[in-house]
All heavy atoms as TSV, in Angstrom:
chain	resi	resn	atom	element	x	y	z
A	1	MET	N	N	138.248	266.740	158.089
A	1	MET	CA	C	139.633	266.517	157.737
A	1	MET	C	C	140.445	267.758	158.125
A	1	MET	O	O	140.080	268.885	157.798
A	1	MET	CB	C	139.727	266.250	156.233
A	1	MET	CG	C	141.104	266.015	155.733
A	1	MET	SD	S	141.007	265.547	154.004
A	1	MET	CE	C	142.627	264.978	153.791
A	2	ALA	N	N	141.535	267.554	158.816
A	2	ALA	CA	C	142.382	268.646	159.278
A	2	ALA	C	C	143.196	269.200	158.109
A	2	ALA	O	O	143.631	268.455	157.232
A	2	ALA	CB	C	143.310	268.149	160.379
A	3	ARG	N	N	143.353	270.515	158.155
A	3	ARG	CA	C	144.145	271.142	157.094
A	3	ARG	C	C	145.568	271.365	157.580
A	3	ARG	O	O	145.828	271.499	158.771
A	3	ARG	CB	C	143.508	272.464	156.691
A	3	ARG	CG	C	142.143	272.258	156.083
A	3	ARG	CD	C	141.544	273.468	155.473
A	3	ARG	NE	N	141.796	274.713	156.212
A	3	ARG	CZ	C	141.376	275.890	155.827
A	3	ARG	NH1	N	140.671	276.003	154.713
A	3	ARG	NH2	N	141.632	276.954	156.516
A	4	ASP	N	N	146.442	271.464	156.636
A	4	ASP	CA	C	147.855	271.677	156.904
A	4	ASP	C	C	148.067	273.098	157.443
A	4	ASP	O	O	147.536	274.062	156.884
A	4	ASP	CB	C	148.625	271.457	155.598
A	4	ASP	CG	C	150.119	271.639	155.758
A	4	ASP	OD1	O	150.634	271.380	156.862
A	4	ASP	OD2	O	150.760	272.036	154.765
A	5	PRO	N	N	148.831	273.287	158.521
A	5	PRO	CA	C	149.062	274.626	159.076
A	5	PRO	C	C	149.703	275.590	158.071
A	5	PRO	O	O	149.408	276.790	158.081
A	5	PRO	CB	C	149.995	274.380	160.266
A	5	PRO	CG	C	149.781	272.957	160.644
A	5	PRO	CD	C	149.408	272.245	159.375
A	6	ASP	N	N	150.542	275.088	157.189
A	6	ASP	CA	C	151.169	275.957	156.187
A	6	ASP	C	C	150.128	276.484	155.198
A	6	ASP	O	O	150.177	277.652	154.788
A	6	ASP	CB	C	152.269	275.200	155.428
A	6	ASP	CG	C	153.484	274.919	156.306
A	6	ASP	OD1	O	153.703	275.706	157.256
A	6	ASP	OD2	O	154.192	273.939	156.029
A	7	THR	N	N	149.176	275.632	154.840
A	7	THR	CA	C	148.105	276.049	153.936
A	7	THR	C	C	147.239	277.109	154.602
A	7	THR	O	O	146.880	278.118	153.985
A	7	THR	CB	C	147.232	274.833	153.540
A	7	THR	OG1	O	148.060	273.832	152.960
A	7	THR	CG2	C	146.149	275.244	152.566
A	8	ILE	N	N	146.931	276.895	155.860
A	8	ILE	CA	C	146.131	277.872	156.605
A	8	ILE	C	C	146.879	279.199	156.680
A	8	ILE	O	O	146.287	280.269	156.478
A	8	ILE	CB	C	145.808	277.332	158.012
A	8	ILE	CG1	C	144.895	276.112	157.906
A	8	ILE	CG2	C	145.156	278.418	158.860
A	8	ILE	CD1	C	144.693	275.380	159.218
A	9	GLN	N	N	148.171	279.154	156.954
A	9	GLN	CA	C	148.974	280.376	157.043
A	9	GLN	C	C	148.984	281.123	155.708
A	9	GLN	O	O	148.846	282.343	155.673
A	9	GLN	CB	C	150.412	280.034	157.471
A	9	GLN	CG	C	151.301	281.229	157.673
A	9	GLN	CD	C	150.859	282.094	158.836
A	9	GLN	OE1	O	150.240	281.609	159.782
A	9	GLN	NE2	N	151.153	283.373	158.767
A	10	ARG	N	N	149.144	280.404	154.586
A	10	ARG	CA	C	149.130	281.045	153.266
A	10	ARG	C	C	147.777	281.693	152.985
A	10	ARG	O	O	147.709	282.804	152.456
A	10	ARG	CB	C	149.458	280.019	152.180
A	10	ARG	CG	C	150.928	279.764	151.998
A	10	ARG	CD	C	151.226	279.005	150.712
A	10	ARG	NE	N	150.494	277.744	150.599
A	10	ARG	CZ	C	150.916	276.571	151.072
A	10	ARG	NH1	N	152.064	276.489	151.706
A	10	ARG	NH2	N	150.193	275.477	150.906
A	11	GLU	N	N	146.690	281.003	153.354
A	11	GLU	CA	C	145.354	281.570	153.142
A	11	GLU	C	C	145.153	282.834	153.970
A	11	GLU	O	O	144.552	283.810	153.506
A	11	GLU	CB	C	144.288	280.528	153.475
A	11	GLU	CG	C	144.224	279.390	152.478
A	11	GLU	CD	C	143.248	278.305	152.908
A	11	GLU	OE1	O	142.648	278.399	153.997
A	11	GLU	OE2	O	143.099	277.332	152.140
A	12	ILE	N	N	145.663	282.814	155.180
A	12	ILE	CA	C	145.562	284.007	156.039
A	12	ILE	C	C	146.344	285.163	155.420
A	12	ILE	O	O	145.867	286.301	155.372
A	12	ILE	CB	C	146.056	283.699	157.465
A	12	ILE	CG1	C	145.075	282.764	158.173
A	12	ILE	CG2	C	146.242	284.983	158.265
A	12	ILE	CD1	C	145.575	282.234	159.503
A	13	GLU	N	N	147.528	284.911	154.925
A	13	GLU	CA	C	148.335	285.958	154.298
A	13	GLU	C	C	147.680	286.497	153.033
A	13	GLU	O	O	147.693	287.707	152.780
A	13	GLU	CB	C	149.732	285.424	153.999
A	13	GLU	CG	C	150.574	285.214	155.243
A	13	GLU	CD	C	151.899	284.533	154.960
A	13	GLU	OE1	O	152.216	284.299	153.773
A	13	GLU	OE2	O	152.625	284.243	155.929
A	14	GLN	N	N	147.076	285.608	152.247
A	14	GLN	CA	C	146.371	286.052	151.038
A	14	GLN	C	C	145.167	286.916	151.399
A	14	GLN	O	O	144.919	287.949	150.774
A	14	GLN	CB	C	145.920	284.842	150.213
A	14	GLN	CG	C	147.044	284.120	149.519
A	14	GLN	CD	C	146.582	282.833	148.842
A	14	GLN	OE1	O	145.462	282.365	149.074
A	14	GLN	NE2	N	147.443	282.247	148.014
A	15	ALA	N	N	144.431	286.496	152.436
A	15	ALA	CA	C	143.275	287.286	152.869
A	15	ALA	C	C	143.721	288.642	153.396
A	15	ALA	O	O	143.085	289.673	153.132
A	15	ALA	CB	C	142.489	286.527	153.935
A	16	ARG	N	N	144.830	288.682	154.118
A	16	ARG	CA	C	145.360	289.931	154.666
A	16	ARG	C	C	145.782	290.863	153.528
A	16	ARG	O	O	145.503	292.072	153.563
A	16	ARG	CB	C	146.539	289.626	155.582
A	16	ARG	CG	C	147.043	290.838	156.327
A	16	ARG	CD	C	148.169	290.486	157.277
A	16	ARG	NE	N	147.688	289.602	158.314
A	16	ARG	CZ	C	148.377	288.557	158.787
A	16	ARG	NH1	N	149.568	288.272	158.300
A	16	ARG	NH2	N	147.880	287.809	159.741
A	17	ASP	N	N	146.446	290.318	152.521
A	17	ASP	CA	C	146.862	291.129	151.367
A	17	ASP	C	C	145.658	291.671	150.606
A	17	ASP	O	O	145.646	292.836	150.193
A	17	ASP	CB	C	147.748	290.311	150.426
A	17	ASP	CG	C	149.112	290.008	151.022
A	17	ASP	OD1	O	149.520	290.703	151.976
A	17	ASP	OD2	O	149.765	289.062	150.528
A	18	ALA	N	N	144.632	290.838	150.431
A	18	ALA	CA	C	143.422	291.277	149.736
A	18	ALA	C	C	142.721	292.377	150.516
A	18	ALA	O	O	142.245	293.361	149.944
A	18	ALA	CB	C	142.479	290.097	149.509
A	19	LEU	N	N	142.666	292.242	151.837
A	19	LEU	CA	C	142.036	293.264	152.681
A	19	LEU	C	C	142.814	294.572	152.618
A	19	LEU	O	O	142.227	295.654	152.510
A	19	LEU	CB	C	141.940	292.760	154.118
A	19	LEU	CG	C	141.330	293.712	155.137
A	19	LEU	CD1	C	139.893	294.048	154.747
A	19	LEU	CD2	C	141.369	293.099	156.523
A	20	ALA	N	N	144.137	294.490	152.656
A	20	ALA	CA	C	144.960	295.701	152.570
A	20	ALA	C	C	144.753	296.408	151.234
A	20	ALA	O	O	144.637	297.640	151.181
A	20	ALA	CB	C	146.434	295.348	152.757
A	21	SER	N	N	144.658	295.638	150.169
A	21	SER	CA	C	144.422	296.224	148.852
A	21	SER	C	C	143.064	296.904	148.790
A	21	SER	O	O	142.932	298.024	148.277
A	21	SER	CB	C	144.518	295.135	147.784
A	21	SER	OG	O	144.167	295.649	146.531
A	22	THR	N	N	142.048	296.256	149.346
A	22	THR	CA	C	140.705	296.832	149.353
A	22	THR	C	C	140.668	298.117	150.170
A	22	THR	O	O	140.061	299.111	149.762
A	22	THR	CB	C	139.699	295.816	149.930
A	22	THR	OG1	O	139.736	294.641	149.126
A	22	THR	CG2	C	138.295	296.385	149.943
A	23	LEU	N	N	141.333	298.124	151.316
A	23	LEU	CA	C	141.371	299.335	152.142
A	23	LEU	C	C	142.094	300.476	151.436
A	23	LEU	O	O	141.679	301.634	151.541
A	23	LEU	CB	C	142.037	299.031	153.484
A	23	LEU	CG	C	141.217	298.175	154.449
A	23	LEU	CD1	C	142.037	297.828	155.678
A	23	LEU	CD2	C	139.934	298.871	154.826
A	24	ASP	N	N	143.144	300.172	150.706
A	24	ASP	CA	C	143.843	301.197	149.931
A	24	ASP	C	C	142.934	301.790	148.861
A	24	ASP	O	O	142.906	303.006	148.651
A	24	ASP	CB	C	145.106	300.626	149.285
A	24	ASP	CG	C	146.215	300.357	150.288
A	24	ASP	OD1	O	146.153	300.920	151.411
A	24	ASP	OD2	O	147.131	299.586	149.950
A	25	GLN	N	N	142.178	300.928	148.191
A	25	GLN	CA	C	141.259	301.406	147.151
A	25	GLN	C	C	140.172	302.281	147.760
A	25	GLN	O	O	139.816	303.325	147.202
A	25	GLN	CB	C	140.633	300.228	146.413
A	25	GLN	CG	C	141.597	299.478	145.535
A	25	GLN	CD	C	140.984	298.218	144.940
A	25	GLN	OE1	O	139.841	297.882	145.224
A	25	GLN	NE2	N	141.757	297.516	144.124
A	26	LEU	N	N	139.635	301.882	148.908
A	26	LEU	CA	C	138.605	302.685	149.567
A	26	LEU	C	C	139.166	304.029	150.028
A	26	LEU	O	O	138.496	305.058	149.934
A	26	LEU	CB	C	138.022	301.922	150.759
A	26	LEU	CG	C	137.102	300.771	150.427
A	26	LEU	CD1	C	136.736	300.004	151.688
A	26	LEU	CD2	C	135.853	301.266	149.719
A	27	GLY	N	N	140.390	304.013	150.515
A	27	GLY	CA	C	141.018	305.263	150.942
A	27	GLY	C	C	141.205	306.222	149.784
A	27	GLY	O	O	141.037	307.433	149.927
A	28	THR	N	N	141.529	305.696	148.626
A	28	THR	CA	C	141.692	306.530	147.440
A	28	THR	C	C	140.366	307.096	146.986
A	28	THR	O	O	140.254	308.278	146.650
A	28	THR	CB	C	142.334	305.705	146.304
A	28	THR	OG1	O	143.589	305.214	146.748
A	28	THR	CG2	C	142.538	306.552	145.070
A	29	LYS	N	N	139.319	306.276	146.987
A	29	LYS	CA	C	138.001	306.731	146.532
A	29	LYS	C	C	137.385	307.735	147.486
A	29	LYS	O	O	136.651	308.625	147.067
A	29	LYS	CB	C	137.054	305.541	146.381
A	29	LYS	CG	C	137.342	304.686	145.187
A	29	LYS	CD	C	136.335	303.558	145.072
A	29	LYS	CE	C	136.638	302.680	143.880
A	29	LYS	NZ	N	135.686	301.576	143.765
A	30	ALA	N	N	137.657	307.607	148.783
A	30	ALA	CA	C	137.031	308.471	149.776
A	30	ALA	C	C	137.904	309.666	150.155
A	30	ALA	O	O	137.626	310.340	151.140
A	30	ALA	CB	C	136.702	307.651	151.021
A	31	ASN	N	N	138.916	309.952	149.381
A	31	ASN	CA	C	139.790	311.084	149.645
A	31	ASN	C	C	138.986	312.380	149.523
A	31	ASN	O	O	138.428	312.674	148.467
A	31	ASN	CB	C	140.944	311.069	148.644
A	31	ASN	CG	C	141.956	312.146	148.913
A	31	ASN	OD1	O	141.726	313.054	149.695
A	31	ASN	ND2	N	143.095	312.045	148.258
A	32	PRO	N	N	138.906	313.171	150.605
A	32	PRO	CA	C	138.092	314.396	150.571
A	32	PRO	C	C	138.503	315.376	149.467
A	32	PRO	O	O	137.650	315.991	148.839
A	32	PRO	CB	C	138.310	315.018	151.949
A	32	PRO	CG	C	138.742	313.898	152.814
A	32	PRO	CD	C	139.483	312.944	151.917
A	33	LYS	N	N	139.790	315.518	149.222
A	33	LYS	CA	C	140.240	316.444	148.167
A	33	LYS	C	C	139.756	315.980	146.802
A	33	LYS	O	O	139.330	316.791	145.980
A	33	LYS	CB	C	141.760	316.563	148.166
A	33	LYS	CG	C	142.305	317.325	149.342
A	33	LYS	CD	C	143.807	317.453	149.265
A	33	LYS	CE	C	144.335	318.198	150.482
A	33	LYS	NZ	N	145.783	318.331	150.444
A	34	LYS	N	N	139.798	314.684	146.576
A	34	LYS	CA	C	139.337	314.144	145.303
A	34	LYS	C	C	137.827	314.350	145.151
A	34	LYS	O	O	137.347	314.736	144.086
A	34	LYS	CB	C	139.672	312.652	145.216
A	34	LYS	CG	C	139.252	312.020	143.912
A	34	LYS	CD	C	139.598	310.548	143.874
A	34	LYS	CE	C	139.096	309.929	142.585
A	34	LYS	NZ	N	139.286	308.494	142.558
A	35	LEU	N	N	137.085	314.126	146.240
A	35	LEU	CA	C	135.633	314.325	146.186
A	35	LEU	C	C	135.285	315.782	145.906
A	35	LEU	O	O	134.364	316.074	145.127
A	35	LEU	CB	C	134.992	313.856	147.495
A	35	LEU	CG	C	135.067	312.356	147.778
A	35	LEU	CD1	C	134.518	312.048	149.172
A	35	LEU	CD2	C	134.325	311.562	146.726
A	36	VAL	N	N	136.013	316.709	146.529
A	36	VAL	CA	C	135.757	318.138	146.302
A	36	VAL	C	C	136.078	318.511	144.858
A	36	VAL	O	O	135.305	319.230	144.204
A	36	VAL	CB	C	136.581	318.996	147.293
A	36	VAL	CG1	C	136.576	320.459	146.894
A	36	VAL	CG2	C	136.045	318.828	148.707
A	37	ASN	N	N	137.191	318.008	144.343
A	37	ASN	CA	C	137.556	318.319	142.954
A	37	ASN	C	C	136.536	317.761	141.973
A	37	ASN	O	O	136.192	318.416	140.985
A	37	ASN	CB	C	138.951	317.787	142.642
A	37	ASN	CG	C	140.034	318.588	143.327
A	37	ASN	OD1	O	139.835	319.750	143.665
A	37	ASN	ND2	N	141.175	317.961	143.537
A	38	GLU	N	N	136.031	316.562	142.240
A	38	GLU	CA	C	135.006	315.983	141.367
A	38	GLU	C	C	133.714	316.791	141.442
A	38	GLU	O	O	133.043	316.993	140.425
A	38	GLU	CB	C	134.751	314.527	141.746
A	38	GLU	CG	C	135.869	313.593	141.360
A	38	GLU	CD	C	135.651	312.162	141.837
A	38	GLU	OE1	O	134.639	311.888	142.506
A	38	GLU	OE2	O	136.506	311.309	141.531
A	39	ALA	N	N	133.352	317.264	142.639
A	39	ALA	CA	C	132.146	318.073	142.787
A	39	ALA	C	C	132.299	319.406	142.051
A	39	ALA	O	O	131.359	319.875	141.394
A	39	ALA	CB	C	131.853	318.315	144.269
A	40	LYS	N	N	133.467	320.023	142.145
A	40	LYS	CA	C	133.720	321.283	141.428
A	40	LYS	C	C	133.620	321.077	139.922
A	40	LYS	O	O	133.021	321.895	139.216
A	40	LYS	CB	C	135.103	321.832	141.776
A	40	LYS	CG	C	135.203	322.471	143.127
A	40	LYS	CD	C	136.618	322.995	143.348
A	40	LYS	CE	C	136.805	323.592	144.698
A	40	LYS	NZ	N	138.195	324.051	144.925
A	41	ALA	N	N	134.211	319.997	139.450
A	41	ALA	CA	C	134.171	319.720	138.010
A	41	ALA	C	C	132.734	319.468	137.556
A	41	ALA	O	O	132.324	319.946	136.497
A	41	ALA	CB	C	135.051	318.522	137.681
A	42	GLY	N	N	131.978	318.750	138.355
A	42	GLY	CA	C	130.577	318.488	138.007
A	42	GLY	C	C	129.753	319.769	137.992
A	42	GLY	O	O	128.920	319.975	137.107
A	43	ALA	N	N	129.985	320.639	138.978
A	43	ALA	CA	C	129.255	321.907	139.028
A	43	ALA	C	C	129.634	322.792	137.838
A	43	ALA	O	O	128.759	323.429	137.237
A	43	ALA	CB	C	129.556	322.634	140.337
A	44	ALA	N	N	130.897	322.828	137.500
A	44	ALA	CA	C	131.338	323.632	136.356
A	44	ALA	C	C	130.719	323.114	135.065
A	44	ALA	O	O	130.281	323.902	134.218
A	44	ALA	CB	C	132.861	323.625	136.264
A	45	THR	N	N	130.664	321.812	134.921
A	45	THR	CA	C	130.054	321.222	133.730
A	45	THR	C	C	128.576	321.571	133.650
A	45	THR	O	O	128.067	321.931	132.588
A	45	THR	CB	C	130.233	319.688	133.744
A	45	THR	OG1	O	131.621	319.399	133.792
A	45	THR	CG2	C	129.630	319.053	132.514
A	46	THR	N	N	127.896	321.479	134.789
A	46	THR	CA	C	126.467	321.797	134.823
A	46	THR	C	C	126.227	323.268	134.506
A	46	THR	O	O	125.319	323.608	133.744
A	46	THR	CB	C	125.882	321.454	136.203
A	46	THR	OG1	O	126.088	320.068	136.455
A	46	THR	CG2	C	124.397	321.761	136.268
A	47	LEU	N	N	127.025	324.150	135.095
A	47	LEU	CA	C	126.839	325.583	134.875
A	47	LEU	C	C	127.189	326.005	133.451
A	47	LEU	O	O	126.692	327.021	132.967
A	47	LEU	CB	C	127.652	326.392	135.879
A	47	LEU	CG	C	127.139	326.337	137.317
A	47	LEU	CD1	C	128.096	327.064	138.244
A	47	LEU	CD2	C	125.745	326.924	137.426
A	48	ASN	N	N	128.036	325.256	132.778
A	48	ASN	CA	C	128.389	325.591	131.399
A	48	ASN	C	C	127.393	325.036	130.391
A	48	ASN	O	O	127.489	325.351	129.206
A	48	ASN	CB	C	129.797	325.095	131.066
A	48	ASN	CG	C	130.850	325.979	131.696
A	48	ASN	OD1	O	130.641	327.164	131.877
A	48	ASN	ND2	N	131.977	325.393	132.032
A	49	SER	N	N	126.447	324.266	130.859
A	49	SER	CA	C	125.412	323.740	129.977
A	49	SER	C	C	124.499	324.886	129.550
A	49	SER	O	O	124.087	325.702	130.379
A	49	SER	CB	C	124.603	322.676	130.724
A	49	SER	OG	O	123.429	322.369	130.035
A	50	PRO	N	N	124.165	324.989	128.263
A	50	PRO	CA	C	123.303	326.089	127.798
A	50	PRO	C	C	121.945	326.127	128.502
A	50	PRO	O	O	121.388	327.199	128.709
A	50	PRO	CB	C	123.123	325.806	126.307
A	50	PRO	CG	C	124.295	324.964	125.939
A	50	PRO	CD	C	124.648	324.168	127.161
A	51	LYS	N	N	121.414	324.971	128.896
A	51	LYS	CA	C	120.120	324.944	129.584
A	51	LYS	C	C	120.180	325.629	130.939
A	51	LYS	O	O	119.164	326.080	131.446
A	51	LYS	CB	C	119.652	323.502	129.787
A	51	LYS	CG	C	119.144	322.844	128.551
A	51	LYS	CD	C	118.592	321.468	128.886
A	51	LYS	CE	C	117.953	320.833	127.676
A	51	LYS	NZ	N	117.356	319.529	128.003
A	52	VAL	N	N	121.344	325.694	131.542
A	52	VAL	CA	C	121.493	326.317	132.852
A	52	VAL	C	C	122.126	327.699	132.718
A	52	VAL	O	O	121.724	328.641	133.398
A	52	VAL	CB	C	122.354	325.419	133.770
A	52	VAL	CG1	C	122.629	326.086	135.098
A	52	VAL	CG2	C	121.695	324.066	133.972
A	53	LYS	N	N	123.088	327.815	131.828
A	53	LYS	CA	C	123.870	329.036	131.696
A	53	LYS	C	C	123.007	330.245	131.303
A	53	LYS	O	O	123.059	331.293	131.956
A	53	LYS	CB	C	124.966	328.813	130.650
A	53	LYS	CG	C	125.939	329.928	130.499
A	53	LYS	CD	C	126.995	329.516	129.476
A	53	LYS	CE	C	128.099	330.499	129.354
A	53	LYS	NZ	N	129.118	330.046	128.397
A	54	TYR	N	N	122.214	330.109	130.258
A	54	TYR	CA	C	121.451	331.249	129.755
A	54	TYR	C	C	120.330	331.688	130.692
A	54	TYR	O	O	120.130	332.893	130.897
A	54	TYR	CB	C	120.954	330.970	128.343
A	54	TYR	CG	C	122.103	330.805	127.367
A	54	TYR	CD1	C	122.213	329.694	126.565
A	54	TYR	CD2	C	123.104	331.764	127.290
A	54	TYR	CE1	C	123.280	329.529	125.694
A	54	TYR	CE2	C	124.177	331.615	126.424
A	54	TYR	CZ	C	124.264	330.502	125.633
A	54	TYR	OH	O	125.322	330.355	124.774
A	55	PRO	N	N	119.592	330.781	131.325
A	55	PRO	CA	C	118.619	331.250	132.319
A	55	PRO	C	C	119.277	331.959	133.505
A	55	PRO	O	O	118.721	332.936	134.024
A	55	PRO	CB	C	117.915	329.970	132.768
A	55	PRO	CG	C	118.034	329.046	131.613
A	55	PRO	CD	C	119.375	329.363	131.025
A	56	LEU	N	N	120.451	331.507	133.922
A	56	LEU	CA	C	121.141	332.198	135.008
A	56	LEU	C	C	121.577	333.597	134.591
A	56	LEU	O	O	121.487	334.546	135.380
A	56	LEU	CB	C	122.360	331.390	135.471
A	56	LEU	CG	C	122.077	330.170	136.340
A	56	LEU	CD1	C	123.371	329.441	136.655
A	56	LEU	CD2	C	121.367	330.568	137.613
A	57	ILE	N	N	122.044	333.726	133.371
A	57	ILE	CA	C	122.422	335.052	132.865
A	57	ILE	C	C	121.186	335.955	132.814
A	57	ILE	O	O	121.228	337.118	133.214
A	57	ILE	CB	C	123.086	334.950	131.476
A	57	ILE	CG1	C	124.451	334.278	131.607
A	57	ILE	CG2	C	123.228	336.328	130.829
A	57	ILE	CD1	C	125.097	333.929	130.282
A	58	GLY	N	N	120.073	335.412	132.353
A	58	GLY	CA	C	118.827	336.191	132.292
A	58	GLY	C	C	118.364	336.603	133.672
A	58	GLY	O	O	117.936	337.749	133.881
A	59	ALA	N	N	118.417	335.697	134.641
A	59	ALA	CA	C	117.997	336.030	136.007
A	59	ALA	C	C	118.915	337.088	136.605
A	59	ALA	O	O	118.444	338.019	137.276
A	59	ALA	CB	C	118.000	334.774	136.873
A	60	GLY	N	N	120.213	336.976	136.345
A	60	GLY	CA	C	121.161	337.983	136.839
A	60	GLY	C	C	120.900	339.347	136.230
A	60	GLY	O	O	120.938	340.369	136.917
A	61	ALA	N	N	120.616	339.370	134.943
A	61	ALA	CA	C	120.323	340.640	134.273
A	61	ALA	C	C	119.041	341.252	134.818
A	61	ALA	O	O	118.962	342.471	135.034
A	61	ALA	CB	C	120.218	340.417	132.765
A	62	LEU	N	N	118.039	340.440	135.063
A	62	LEU	CA	C	116.776	340.929	135.618
A	62	LEU	C	C	116.982	341.512	137.005
A	62	LEU	O	O	116.464	342.606	137.309
A	62	LEU	CB	C	115.743	339.804	135.661
A	62	LEU	CG	C	114.384	340.170	136.233
A	62	LEU	CD1	C	113.710	341.237	135.370
A	62	LEU	CD2	C	113.518	338.931	136.347
A	63	ILE	N	N	117.738	340.831	137.834
A	63	ILE	CA	C	118.013	341.343	139.179
A	63	ILE	C	C	118.792	342.655	139.098
A	63	ILE	O	O	118.498	343.605	139.835
A	63	ILE	CB	C	118.774	340.284	140.007
A	63	ILE	CG1	C	117.844	339.113	140.315
A	63	ILE	CG2	C	119.335	340.878	141.291
A	63	ILE	CD1	C	118.528	337.918	140.939
A	64	LEU	N	N	119.753	342.730	138.207
A	64	LEU	CA	C	120.520	343.958	138.034
A	64	LEU	C	C	119.619	345.112	137.591
A	64	LEU	O	O	119.714	346.227	138.130
A	64	LEU	CB	C	121.635	343.737	137.009
A	64	LEU	CG	C	122.534	344.929	136.716
A	64	LEU	CD1	C	123.307	345.317	137.975
A	64	LEU	CD2	C	123.484	344.614	135.584
A	65	LEU	N	N	118.736	344.864	136.644
A	65	LEU	CA	C	117.811	345.917	136.197
A	65	LEU	C	C	116.884	346.356	137.319
A	65	LEU	O	O	116.604	347.556	137.471
A	65	LEU	CB	C	116.994	345.425	134.998
A	65	LEU	CG	C	117.761	345.286	133.690
A	65	LEU	CD1	C	116.877	344.654	132.624
A	65	LEU	CD2	C	118.255	346.657	133.237
A	66	LEU	N	N	116.397	345.419	138.119
A	66	LEU	CA	C	115.517	345.780	139.243
A	66	LEU	C	C	116.268	346.601	140.294
A	66	LEU	O	O	115.716	347.555	140.854
A	66	LEU	CB	C	114.918	344.518	139.875
A	66	LEU	CG	C	113.902	343.766	139.016
A	66	LEU	CD1	C	113.495	342.468	139.706
A	66	LEU	CD2	C	112.681	344.641	138.737
A	67	LEU	N	N	117.529	346.272	140.544
A	67	LEU	CA	C	118.326	347.056	141.479
A	67	LEU	C	C	118.582	348.467	140.965
A	67	LEU	O	O	118.481	349.449	141.711
A	67	LEU	CB	C	119.657	346.354	141.768
A	67	LEU	CG	C	119.594	345.117	142.664
A	67	LEU	CD1	C	120.971	344.446	142.725
A	67	LEU	CD2	C	119.142	345.499	144.060
A	68	ILE	N	N	118.910	348.567	139.693
A	68	ILE	CA	C	119.136	349.906	139.104
A	68	ILE	C	C	117.845	350.708	139.147
A	68	ILE	O	O	117.869	351.908	139.480
A	68	ILE	CB	C	119.671	349.751	137.660
A	68	ILE	CG1	C	121.090	349.193	137.694
A	68	ILE	CG2	C	119.642	351.096	136.931
A	68	ILE	CD1	C	121.629	348.833	136.322
A	69	ARG	N	N	116.743	350.093	138.842
A	69	ARG	CA	C	115.438	350.787	138.870
A	69	ARG	C	C	115.134	351.284	140.273
A	69	ARG	O	O	114.659	352.404	140.452
A	69	ARG	CB	C	114.348	349.830	138.384
A	69	ARG	CG	C	112.989	350.457	138.330
A	69	ARG	CD	C	111.995	349.477	137.782
A	69	ARG	NE	N	110.670	350.047	137.877
A	69	ARG	CZ	C	109.565	349.355	137.986
A	69	ARG	NH1	N	109.637	348.038	138.003
A	69	ARG	NH2	N	108.413	349.942	138.058
A	70	LYS	N	N	115.409	350.444	141.281
A	70	LYS	CA	C	115.122	350.837	142.662
A	70	LYS	C	C	116.042	351.979	143.092
A	70	LYS	O	O	115.612	352.872	143.848
A	70	LYS	CB	C	115.290	349.636	143.574
A	70	LYS	CG	C	114.883	349.917	145.002
A	70	LYS	CD	C	114.870	348.672	145.835
A	70	LYS	CE	C	114.368	349.034	147.225
A	70	LYS	NZ	N	114.082	347.872	148.021
A	71	LEU	N	N	117.278	352.005	142.633
A	71	LEU	CA	C	118.205	353.075	143.019
A	71	LEU	C	C	117.785	354.419	142.463
A	71	LEU	O	O	117.987	355.446	143.089
A	71	LEU	CB	C	119.628	352.730	142.534
A	71	LEU	CG	C	120.355	351.644	143.311
A	71	LEU	CD1	C	121.684	351.324	142.632
A	71	LEU	CD2	C	120.605	352.092	144.744
A	72	PHE	N	N	117.232	354.445	141.266
A	72	PHE	CA	C	116.858	355.704	140.638
A	72	PHE	C	C	115.450	356.139	140.938
A	72	PHE	O	O	115.005	357.171	140.442
A	72	PHE	CB	C	117.089	355.611	139.130
A	72	PHE	CG	C	118.547	355.609	138.768
A	72	PHE	CD1	C	119.148	354.488	138.228
A	72	PHE	CD2	C	119.338	356.725	139.009
A	72	PHE	CE1	C	120.485	354.473	137.909
A	72	PHE	CE2	C	120.685	356.725	138.683
A	72	PHE	CZ	C	121.266	355.607	138.153
A	73	ARG	N	N	114.724	355.434	141.737
A	73	ARG	CA	C	113.359	355.854	142.112
A	73	ARG	C	C	113.344	356.518	143.420
A	73	ARG	O	O	114.021	356.499	144.286
A	73	ARG	CB	C	112.424	354.655	142.118
A	73	ARG	CG	C	112.014	354.309	140.718
A	73	ARG	CD	C	110.893	353.341	140.747
A	73	ARG	NE	N	110.238	353.447	139.463
A	73	ARG	CZ	C	109.011	353.145	139.239
A	73	ARG	NH1	N	108.252	352.708	140.202
A	73	ARG	NH2	N	108.488	353.270	138.057
């Protein structure tokens, strides 16, 4: 059964609008600045976690003590 050309045209316009909306959403999600900001926030959150923060402080202090020891020997 043949479809009405006006119906086909409306369906094409609806599909075009849906595609444009999807492309806009993908462009927003894949924005490099947004991805970098999210990565920075995630890294900051991870580094502020006590499980990560205190061992890093301890490792830094150990390296500092070893450097001072090497300088005075």
